[in-house]
N, C-alpha and C positions, 0 to 999 in steps of 0.2 A: 177724415178718412182713417179708419183704423184697420190696417192690413197686417195679417200675419201669414207667413209662408212656412211650409215644412218641406224638408228634403229627407227622403227616406234613408235609413242606414244602409250601408253596404256591408259585405262580409269583412271589410278591412277599415270601415270608418263609421263613426257615430252619425246618428241623424242630426240634422241641423234645423234650428228654429230661427226664423228671421222676423223681427218686429221693429217698429219705430223705436228709436232711442228714447230713454226716459231718465229721470233723476237717479234711479237705482243703478244706472250704468256708470256713474261717476268714478268710483274706485277702480273697476276693471279697465275703464278708458285710460285713466292716468297710468295704470300699470302697463298697458299695451304700448303707450307712447314713451315709455322708458327706453325702448329699443331705438338706438341711434339711426338704424337703417329706415325705420318707419318715419321718424321725424324728418329725415332728409327728403323723403319722397312725398311729403304732404305740404299743403299750403297753410293749414291752420294748426300750428304747434300746440301741444298740450303738455305743459311741464308742471302744472300745479292744479290744485282743486279749483282755483279761480279760473284758470284757462279751461278746465273741463266744463265749468258752468257756462262759460261763453260759447264753447264748442257745442254743447248740448242745446243752447238757445238758438244757435244757427240752424241746427237740425230741426228743432221744433218750428221755427219760423218757415223753414223750407216746406214742411208739411202743410202749414197754414196757407202758404201762397201756391202750393203745388209745383214749385220750381225746383225743389231739392228733396227728393223722397229717399231718405237715408234709413237703412236698416242695420240694427245691431244683429250680429250673427252669433248664435250660441250653439255649442256642441250639446246635444241633448241625449245623454247616455241612458237616462232612466225614465224618460217619458214625462219629465216635469216641465219642459219648455223653459227652463232656466238653469242650464249647466254652466259651462265656462265660456266666457267671451272669446271668440276665435277670429272674428273678422268684422268688417264693415263693407256694405255694398250700397251704392247710391245711383239713382236715376236723376239726371239733371235736365230740366226742361226750361231753359232760361230764355230762349229766343222766341220771336213771334211766330216762327214757322213750326207748327206742331207736328210736321211730318218727320222731324228728326229730333233726337235727344242724345245725350252723352251718358255713358255709364262709367263708374269708377269703383275702386275697391282698395282695401288694404287687408292684410292678414297679420294677426298677432304673431310675434316671433315663435312662440311655443307651438303654434299650429301650422307653420309652414312645412311644405313638402308632404302634406297629408290629403291633398285634393280638396281642401276647404274652399279656396277661391273659385276654382272652376264650378264646383257644385252650387255654391251660393250665387255666383254670377249667372249661371244658367237658369236658376230659379227666378232671379230678378228679371232676366231677359224675357222668359216666357210670360211672367206676370205682366210686364210692361206691354208686351204686344197684345195680350188679352184685354188688359184694363184700358188701353188707349187706342184700340182699333177703331172705335167709332169716331175718334178725333183725327184719324188718318195717319197714325204713326206708321212710318214705312222703314225707318232706318235708325239703328243705334250705332253710335261711335264710341270707340274705346281708344284712348290716347295714353301713351307712356313714353318715357325717355328711351333713346336707342340703347342705352347700356343696361336697361332693366330687362334682362333675359327671362326672368321668371314671369313677368307680365306678358311678354311675348308668347310664352308657352301657355299661359292661361287663355290668352286670346285664341290661340290655335285650338286648344281643347274645347272651347265653347263656340267654335264655328264663326268667330269673328275673323274675316279675311283681311290680310294685309292690303292696304290701299295705297299708301304713299308715305314718304318721309316728309316731315314738317320741320321748318327751320326753328331753331331755339327762340323762345320768347319768355320774358320774365313771368313768373319767378323761376322758370326752369332754364338752367344754363346750357343744356345740350339739345341737339335736334331730337325730334320725337317720331314715333310711329303712329300712324292712324290706321286702325282696324275698323272694319264695318261688318255689321250683321243686318241683313235686310229681312223684313217681315215675310217675304215670299220664300225664305229659306227655313222657316220654322217647321219643325216636325209636328204634325197634327195627329 
């Protein structure tokens, strides 16, 4: 599956281009992971070129199995579809029940506070509901630790409703929030 998504520019923000990760993303991936806050909030640390190769392999295998559909998000200021890496968004379809899936994301430190995560996540969400409607996808879940206020704001901006507090579970040491967006809330 070769999927590319575009998010139009706004008066205050560049267009975004989302595509599956590839080997050309190794250097910007390592650079993004130099940020300690990003490393603390993710399960697959990337501290070297070797780590990046392994991380990219996980993303590639995810597309092959259909269980982890991860997109590199680039700011596209000049219509080239290859600007600066600003984020990652992912759709995780790991359980046998195809009616629900999980979304996740991170934003590079230099791109935070610019509306990248909500715009990219909204694009992923709309694509997921369109692409997997025939398989019965009804519900997307977004999870984050309770102290991650920025993720809570992203959830709210993208119409993921707060559902409940979840108890801490490894590898995350704190309780979490579960937000849900249902297919029947999609704007058509």
